[in-house]
C-alpha atoms as one frame of an Amber mdcrd trajectory, in Angstrom:
protein
  -5.502  18.675 106.448  -8.406  20.693 105.050 -10.468  19.280 102.196 -12.232
  21.251  99.480 -15.318  20.267  97.572 -17.324  21.692  94.716 -21.008  21.103
  95.436 -22.992  20.987  92.177 -26.603  21.784  93.027 -29.780  21.109  91.066
 -32.719  23.204  92.226 -36.459  23.170  91.740 -37.581  25.211  88.733 -37.407
  28.911  89.522 -35.469  28.444  92.776 -31.849  28.968  91.642 -31.695  32.593
  92.820 -33.156  31.892  96.272 -30.986  28.791  96.766 -27.872  30.747  95.816
 -28.824  33.550  98.234 -29.500  31.089 101.051 -26.157  29.355 100.540 -24.413
  32.762 100.707 -25.431  32.668 104.388 -24.030  29.137 104.831 -22.721  28.364
 108.285 -21.639  24.991 109.641 -19.049  24.114 112.315 -15.766  22.993 110.772
 -16.716  24.128 107.237 -16.351  27.406 105.359 -18.010  28.679 102.209 -15.350
  29.800  99.726 -17.601  30.801  96.833 -21.078  30.309  95.416 -22.179  30.948
  91.836 -25.470  30.637  90.009 -24.642  28.962  86.692 -26.185  27.721  83.461
 -26.130  24.132  82.265 -27.147  20.888  83.968 -26.586  22.412  87.433 -28.095
  25.615  88.784 -25.719  26.562  91.611 -22.120  25.609  92.381 -20.718  26.135
  95.873 -17.078  25.752  96.831 -16.711  24.633 100.445 -13.593  23.948 102.505
 -13.767  21.834 105.660 -11.454  20.585 108.390 -11.890  16.980 107.228 -14.013
  14.804 104.947 -16.586  14.035 107.651 -17.107  17.745 108.337 -17.573  18.377
 104.617 -20.074  15.551 104.284 -22.034  16.704 107.315 -22.081  20.306 106.083
 -23.546  19.123 102.777 -26.182  16.795 104.223 -27.136  18.875 107.256 -26.944
  22.396 105.791 -26.804  22.636 101.985 -29.239  19.813 101.186 -31.760  21.260
 103.652 -31.969  24.608 101.842 -35.482  25.089 100.494 -35.460  24.413  96.743
 -32.446  22.090  96.607 -33.377  18.913  94.733 -30.047  17.109  94.364 -26.344
  17.620  94.992 -23.248  16.142  93.427 -19.941  16.677  95.198 -16.558  16.804
  93.464 -13.566  16.687  95.801 -10.464  18.689  94.955  -7.308  16.548  94.897
  -3.603  17.289  94.670  -2.015  15.187  91.954   1.712  14.740  92.321
C-alpha cells in the first residue's frame, strides 16, 4: 500500500525559491512528487510525496530531498487513515 508524507522543509536564508524549484524536479525510484509549495511561517517549503512503502519514502527524503542545496532541516508528517 502506498504511503504519503508531507515534508516540511526549512531552508537557508534566501534559498526557499531555489529549493522549491529544485524539488519540482524531484525524482527517486519508488516515490512520486505530488505537490510542492513555497510557504510562509516556520517552514519555507512543503512537499507532498507518495511512495510505494515507508522505506522508499524515507530513502527519497534522505537521499534526494535533504541533499538539495539550501535545505537545512526536514520534518516529515505521514498521512494516516483514521477509521
